[in-house]
C-alpha positions as CSV (number, residue, x, y, z in Angstrom):
1,M,5.9,-30.4,-31.9
2,S,3.8,-31.4,-35.0
3,Q,0.5,-29.9,-35.6
4,V,-3.2,-31.2,-35.1
5,S,-6.0,-29.7,-35.7
6,E,-7.1,-28.9,-32.1
7,F,-6.9,-30.2,-29.4
8,T,-7.2,-33.2,-28.1
9,P,-6.4,-35.8,-24.3
10,Q,-3.5,-36.2,-26.2
11,L,-1.8,-32.5,-26.9
12,R,-2.8,-32.0,-23.3
13,D,-1.2,-35.1,-22.4
14,K,2.2,-34.4,-24.3
15,L,2.3,-30.4,-23.0
16,Y,1.4,-31.2,-19.3
17,T,4.4,-34.4,-19.8
18,L,6.8,-31.5,-21.0
19,S,6.0,-29.0,-18.3
20,D,7.0,-31.3,-15.6
21,Q,9.7,-32.6,-16.9
22,G,10.9,-29.0,-17.5
23,E,10.9,-28.1,-20.6
24,Y,8.8,-25.5,-22.0
25,E,9.6,-23.9,-24.8
26,P,7.5,-26.1,-27.1
27,I,4.7,-25.3,-24.8
28,I,5.0,-22.0,-25.9
29,S,5.7,-22.5,-28.4
30,C,1.9,-24.5,-28.8
31,M,0.7,-21.3,-27.1
32,L,2.1,-19.0,-30.0
33,E,1.6,-20.5,-33.2
34,H,-1.0,-23.7,-33.1
35,T,-3.8,-22.9,-35.3
36,N,-6.6,-24.5,-33.4
37,S,-7.3,-21.9,-30.1
38,N,-8.1,-23.9,-28.3
39,A,-5.0,-25.7,-28.0
40,R,-3.5,-21.9,-27.8
41,Y,-5.7,-21.4,-25.0
42,G,-5.1,-25.2,-23.6
43,A,-1.2,-24.3,-23.4
44,A,-1.5,-21.1,-21.7
45,G,-3.1,-22.7,-19.2
46,V,-0.3,-25.2,-18.6
47,L,2.5,-22.7,-18.2
48,S,-0.6,-20.9,-15.5
49,E,-0.5,-24.0,-13.6
50,S,3.8,-24.4,-14.2
51,P,5.6,-22.6,-10.8
52,S,8.7,-23.8,-11.7
53,F,8.1,-21.8,-15.4
54,L,6.1,-18.9,-13.5
55,N,9.3,-18.1,-11.3
56,N,11.5,-18.2,-13.3
57,A,11.1,-16.9,-16.6
58,S,13.0,-15.0,-18.4
59,A,12.9,-11.1,-19.6
60,D,13.0,-12.5,-22.7
61,V,9.9,-14.8,-22.9
62,R,7.8,-12.4,-21.0
63,K,8.7,-10.0,-23.3
64,M,7.2,-12.9,-25.8
65,L,3.9,-13.1,-23.8
66,I,3.5,-9.1,-23.9
67,S,4.3,-9.7,-27.4
68,A,1.4,-12.3,-27.8
69,V,-1.5,-10.4,-25.6
70,L,-1.4,-7.9,-28.9
71,D,-1.1,-10.4,-31.8
72,E,-3.1,-13.0,-30.4
73,P,-6.6,-12.8,-32.5
74,D,-8.5,-14.9,-30.1
75,D,-9.9,-13.2,-26.8
76,K,-10.2,-16.0,-24.2
77,V,-6.8,-17.0,-24.8
78,R,-5.6,-13.6,-24.7
79,A,-7.0,-13.9,-21.5
80,R,-5.5,-16.9,-20.7
81,I,-1.9,-15.3,-21.4
82,I,-2.8,-12.5,-19.2
83,D,-3.1,-14.7,-16.5
84,V,0.2,-16.2,-17.0
85,L,1.7,-13.0,-16.9
86,L,0.1,-11.5,-13.4
87,Q,1.3,-14.6,-11.8
88,I,4.7,-13.8,-13.5
89,E,5.1,-9.8,-13.2
90,G,2.4,-8.9,-10.9
91,E,0.0,-6.3,-12.5
92,A,2.9,-3.7,-12.7
93,V,2.6,-5.8,-16.9
94,L,-0.7,-3.8,-17.5
95,D,1.4,-0.6,-17.2
96,N,3.6,-2.4,-19.9
97,I,1.5,-3.0,-21.9
98,V,0.2,0.3,-21.5
99,T,2.7,1.9,-22.1
100,R,3.5,-0.3,-25.2
101,L,0.5,0.9,-26.8
102,E,0.8,4.5,-25.7
103,L,3.9,4.5,-27.5
104,D,2.9,2.6,-31.0
105,P,-0.7,2.3,-31.5
106,D,-0.2,0.1,-34.0
107,L,0.5,-2.8,-31.7
108,A,-3.4,-3.0,-31.0
109,P,-4.9,-6.3,-31.6
110,P,-6.0,-5.5,-35.3
111,E,-10.3,-5.3,-34.6
112,K,-9.9,-2.1,-32.9
113,S,-6.5,0.4,-33.0
114,Y,-6.1,1.5,-29.9
115,P,-7.0,3.2,-27.3
116,F,-10.3,2.4,-28.8
117,V,-9.1,-1.2,-28.0
118,L,-9.6,-0.5,-24.4
119,D,-13.4,0.4,-25.2
120,K,-14.3,-3.3,-26.4
121,W,-11.6,-5.4,-23.4
122,S,-14.2,-3.3,-21.0
123,S,-17.0,-5.3,-21.9
124,K,-15.8,-8.5,-22.4
125,P,-16.1,-11.7,-19.9
126,H,-12.6,-12.4,-19.1
127,S,-11.7,-9.9,-16.3
128,E,-8.2,-9.6,-16.8
129,L,-9.2,-8.1,-20.2
130,R,-11.4,-5.6,-18.3
131,L,-8.7,-5.3,-15.9
132,L,-6.3,-4.5,-18.8
133,A,-8.5,-1.9,-19.8
134,V,-9.4,0.1,-16.5
135,V,-5.6,0.3,-16.2
136,G,-5.8,1.4,-19.4
137,F,-8.6,4.5,-19.2
138,G,-6.5,5.8,-16.4
139,S,-3.2,5.7,-18.0
140,L,-5.4,8.3,-20.9
141,D,-7.6,10.7,-18.4
142,T,-9.5,11.8,-21.1
143,P,-12.8,12.9,-20.9
144,S,-14.3,9.5,-22.5
145,S,-12.3,7.2,-20.7
146,R,-12.7,8.8,-17.2
147,E,-16.5,8.1,-17.5
148,K,-15.7,4.4,-19.4
149,L,-13.4,4.4,-15.8
150,L,-16.5,5.3,-13.5
151,Q,-18.8,2.4,-15.4
152,R,-16.5,0.2,-14.5
153,I,-16.3,1.5,-11.0
154,K,-20.0,1.0,-11.2
155,N,-21.0,-1.8,-12.7
156,E,-17.4,-4.1,-12.2
157,Q,-18.7,-7.7,-10.3
158,D,-14.6,-8.8,-10.1
159,I,-13.0,-7.4,-7.3
160,D,-9.8,-7.4,-8.9
161,V,-10.8,-5.2,-11.9
162,L,-12.3,-3.3,-9.5
163,R,-9.7,-2.8,-6.6
164,R,-7.8,-1.8,-9.9
165,A,-10.4,0.5,-11.4
166,I,-11.2,2.3,-7.7
167,E,-7.1,3.0,-8.0
168,E,-6.9,4.2,-11.2
169,G,-9.9,6.7,-10.2
170,G,-8.2,7.6,-6.8
171,E,-4.7,9.0,-9.5
172,V,-7.5,10.7,-12.3
173,G,-10.6,11.2,-10.4
174,D,-12.5,14.1,-9.1
175,V,-15.7,14.6,-7.1
176,T,-18.2,12.8,-9.4
177,F,-15.2,9.7,-8.1
178,V,-16.0,10.2,-4.8
179,A,-19.7,8.8,-4.3
180,P,-18.9,6.1,-6.8
181,I,-15.8,5.1,-4.7
182,Q,-17.6,6.0,-1.1
183,Q,-20.5,2.9,-1.7
184,Y,-17.2,0.8,-1.3
185,L,-16.3,1.4,2.1
186,R,-19.7,0.4,3.2
187,A,-19.6,-3.7,4.3
188,D,-23.2,-4.3,2.8
189,S,-21.7,-3.1,-1.1
190,F,-21.0,-7.3,-0.8
191,S,-22.6,-10.6,-1.5
192,T,-22.1,-12.3,1.3
193,N,-19.6,-14.4,0.6
194,Q,-18.6,-13.3,-2.6
195,F,-15.6,-12.6,-2.1
196,I,-13.2,-13.5,1.0
197,E,-11.9,-11.9,2.9
198,A,-8.8,-10.0,2.8
199,K,-10.0,-9.1,-1.4
200,I,-12.6,-6.8,0.7
201,N,-9.9,-6.1,3.1
202,R,-7.5,-4.4,0.2
203,L,-10.4,-3.1,-2.1
204,Q,-11.3,-0.7,0.7
205,E,-7.9,0.1,1.7
206,A,-7.7,0.9,-1.7
207,A,-11.4,3.1,-1.6
208,V,-9.5,5.2,1.5
209,E,-6.3,6.5,-0.3
210,A,-8.1,7.4,-3.8
211,L,-10.5,9.1,-1.3
212,V,-7.5,10.7,-0.3
213,K,-5.8,11.2,-3.4
214,I,-9.2,13.4,-5.2
215,G,-8.7,15.4,-2.0
216,T,-12.1,17.9,-2.0
217,D,-14.8,18.2,0.5
218,G,-16.4,15.1,0.2
219,A,-14.1,12.6,0.2
220,Y,-13.1,14.5,3.3
221,E,-15.6,14.2,4.8
222,A,-16.8,9.6,3.6
223,L,-13.1,9.8,5.0
224,V,-14.5,10.9,8.4
225,T,-17.6,8.2,8.8
226,A,-15.9,5.9,7.2
227,T,-13.1,6.5,10.9
228,R,-15.8,5.2,12.8
229,S,-16.7,2.3,11.8
230,S,-17.6,-1.3,13.3
231,D,-15.1,-3.0,10.0
232,A,-11.3,-2.8,12.3
233,N,-9.7,-2.7,9.1
234,L,-11.7,-0.2,7.7
235,K,-11.1,2.5,10.9
236,E,-7.7,1.4,10.7
237,S,-6.8,2.5,6.8
238,A,-8.9,5.0,7.0
239,I,-7.9,6.7,10.5
240,S,-4.0,6.2,9.5
241,Q,-5.2,7.5,5.8
242,I,-7.2,10.8,7.1
243,A,-4.1,12.8,8.7
244,K,-2.5,12.6,4.6
245,F,-5.0,15.9,4.0
246,G,-2.7,17.8,7.1
247,S,-5.3,19.7,8.8
248,N,-6.9,20.9,11.6
249,E,-10.1,19.2,11.7
250,T,-8.2,16.0,10.5
251,L,-5.7,16.6,14.3
252,D,-9.1,16.7,15.5
253,R,-10.2,13.0,14.7
254,V,-7.2,11.2,14.8
255,I,-6.6,12.7,18.3
256,E,-10.0,10.7,19.1
257,E,-9.4,7.7,18.1
258,L,-5.4,8.4,20.4
259,D,-7.9,7.8,23.0
260,S,-8.9,4.0,23.3
261,P,-8.2,2.3,25.9
262,E,-9.7,-0.7,24.6
263,S,-8.3,-1.1,20.8
264,E,-4.1,-0.7,21.4
265,E,-4.0,-1.1,17.7
266,V,-6.3,1.8,16.8
267,R,-4.4,4.1,19.8
268,R,-1.2,2.8,17.6
269,T,-2.8,3.7,13.7
270,A,-3.9,7.5,15.7
271,A,-0.5,8.0,17.0
272,A,1.4,6.8,13.0
273,G,-1.8,9.7,11.5
274,I,-1.1,12.5,14.2
275,L,2.7,11.4,12.9
276,T,1.3,12.2,9.6
277,T,-0.6,15.1,9.2
278,F,2.4,16.6,10.8
279,V,4.2,16.0,7.9
280,E,1.0,16.8,5.3
281,S,0.6,20.0,6.6
282,D,2.1,23.0,5.1
283,F,5.1,24.6,5.8
284,E,2.9,28.1,7.7
285,S,0.7,25.3,9.9
286,S,2.9,23.0,10.8
287,H,4.1,24.7,13.7
288,E,0.0,25.3,15.0
289,V,-0.9,21.9,14.3
290,R,2.7,20.2,16.5
291,E,1.7,22.5,19.5
292,Q,-2.0,21.5,18.8
293,A,-1.5,18.3,18.6
294,I,0.7,18.3,22.3
295,E,-2.4,20.2,24.0
296,A,-4.6,17.6,22.9
297,I,-2.8,14.6,23.9
298,S,-2.2,16.5,27.3
299,E,-5.8,17.7,28.0
300,E,-8.2,14.6,26.0
301,V,-6.2,11.3,26.0
302,S,-7.2,9.7,29.5
303,V,-4.0,6.9,27.8
304,D,-0.9,6.7,28.0
305,V,0.3,7.5,24.6
306,S,4.1,6.4,25.2
307,G,4.5,3.5,24.4
308,D,2.6,3.6,21.1
309,F,5.0,6.4,20.0
310,A,7.7,4.4,21.4
311,A,6.6,1.5,19.1
312,I,6.6,3.8,15.7
313,I,10.2,4.1,16.0
314,E,11.2,0.3,16.6
315,D,8.9,0.0,14.2
316,S,8.1,2.2,11.8
317,E,10.2,2.4,8.0
318,S,9.9,6.4,7.9
319,T,13.2,7.9,8.9
320,T,10.6,11.0,9.6
321,E,8.0,9.2,11.5
322,K,10.9,7.5,13.8
323,R,12.1,11.3,14.3
324,N,8.2,12.7,14.6
325,A,7.5,10.4,17.1
326,A,11.2,10.6,19.1
327,W,10.5,14.5,19.4
328,L,6.6,14.3,20.8
329,L,7.5,12.0,23.1
330,G,9.5,14.7,24.5
331,Q,7.1,17.1,24.5
332,I,4.2,15.3,25.9
333,E,3.4,14.6,29.9
334,D,3.3,11.0,29.2
335,E,7.2,9.1,30.0
336,S,6.4,5.8,30.3
337,E,9.3,2.5,31.1
338,V,9.1,1.7,26.7
339,A,8.9,4.5,26.2
340,A,12.5,5.9,27.7
341,E,13.7,2.3,27.1
342,T,13.4,2.7,23.3
343,L,15.0,6.4,23.2
344,A,18.4,5.0,24.9
345,T,18.5,1.7,22.5
346,T,17.5,3.6,19.8
347,L,20.3,6.6,20.9
348,V,22.9,3.4,20.4
349,D,21.9,1.5,17.4
350,S,20.1,4.3,15.3
351,D,22.0,4.3,12.4
352,D,20.0,8.2,11.5
353,E,22.6,11.0,13.1
354,L,19.5,13.0,13.7
355,L,17.2,10.4,15.4
356,A,19.8,9.6,18.2
357,I,19.9,13.4,18.7
358,I,16.7,14.0,19.0
359,A,15.7,11.0,21.0
360,A,19.3,11.9,23.6
361,A,17.6,15.2,24.2
362,T,14.1,13.8,24.5
363,L,16.1,10.9,27.1
364,S,17.8,13.5,29.4
365,E,14.2,15.2,29.7
366,H,12.1,12.2,31.3
367,D,12.4,11.3,35.4
368,P,16.1,11.3,35.7
369,Q,15.5,7.8,38.1
370,L,14.1,5.9,35.2
371,V,16.7,7.7,32.7
372,R,20.2,6.0,35.2
373,E,18.3,2.6,34.9
374,C,17.7,2.4,31.0
375,I,21.7,4.6,30.7
376,A,23.1,2.3,32.3
377,A,22.1,-1.0,30.9
378,I,23.4,0.0,27.4
379,R,26.2,1.5,28.3
380,D,28.9,-1.6,27.8
381,A,27.3,-1.4,24.3
382,V,29.0,2.5,23.6
383,D,31.7,2.4,22.2
384,D,34.5,5.0,23.4
385,D,35.1,7.3,20.3
386,S,31.6,6.7,19.3
387,L,28.4,9.6,18.7
388,A,26.2,7.4,21.1
389,N,29.3,7.4,23.4
390,E,29.1,11.1,23.8
391,L,25.3,11.3,23.5
392,V,25.2,9.3,26.2
393,S,27.3,11.7,28.1
394,F,25.2,14.3,27.5
395,V,22.5,12.4,28.6
396,E,24.4,11.6,31.6
397,S,25.7,14.6,32.4
398,N,22.0,16.4,32.3
399,V,20.8,13.1,34.4
400,A,23.5,14.2,37.1
401,K,22.2,17.9,37.6
402,E,18.5,16.8,38.1
403,M,19.9,14.3,40.7
404,Q,21.9,17.2,42.3
405,E,19.4,19.5,42.3
406,M,16.8,17.6,43.6
407,D,17.9,17.2,46.6
């Protein structure tokens, strides 16, 4: 493409025509080589508006764009190229760029060497550059970079940059990060209509997760407060994440929310939180935590929560959660029809043999008549030479004994 000295309407129209035709190489060449920064900026903008390009950019093109971020002399153009990369790869590309700079600091833009360029980017008006800066600060993890990260958490106005700064703060933070992060658990931290609700929710979830990673007493207290929030999204996130502290105090707080007749969502989040507490507790205290949970559910929870633990068996992506839920259903007094049905189905359909065994053992402790009905419903789906057949036979044998004793 022949170059002109500025970004004319004719050049703009030509770039859009090329994009419509799927001819991206001339547009990329314009973005990389044109002598006029407005033309380079415009070319990057055209690429950012082309779904076909964004969805099909090759590995070589991505590498070329990353190099362009480092080679580009104009911050406005650099920010637009980062925007293109973010749409192609997501924020992982920022870590890629930072890693390249760490491995070869000479790749940094000419105005300042790495890591000093991060400080320069962090004060730019372009949010993409500030986003790149906070990723770099988190990767460096030096006293100076932590201080810069704190400043971004305290002062940042772009919600995407702020959320990533909070995430990095959770990775490198200490007690000094708790208060700045904690403030974003409050709804009044955000101006009315300043951000869309989904982004606020994601930011608050990031704040909760960061506080868990920091793990200090102050972080724990901040999360306890968040579990009592009137904001449903924040409340559920805090209940879910606070369980990762794995302490007896954590379990007490989560079980309080398990006793929630008015909200199935809160109960199920709390149920998952109890299982997380099991996993996160150290070996020495794990048995004590489990016994505490069983006792508390029996004495303090006024609603039948067996369906909530059964839902975890059905829906969770964690094998450990599923196993613990199946085990716990055998320890608590609740034994709803849905729980029995879920255990019977799990016994037959689960690819995890240990989960199937636990489900069979738990099911055999349920009401014999209910178990007999559940087994009858799945009996025809069981292959004769399978583990499921052995487990079903085991349950049937136990049920027969119990029925005989009852007679």
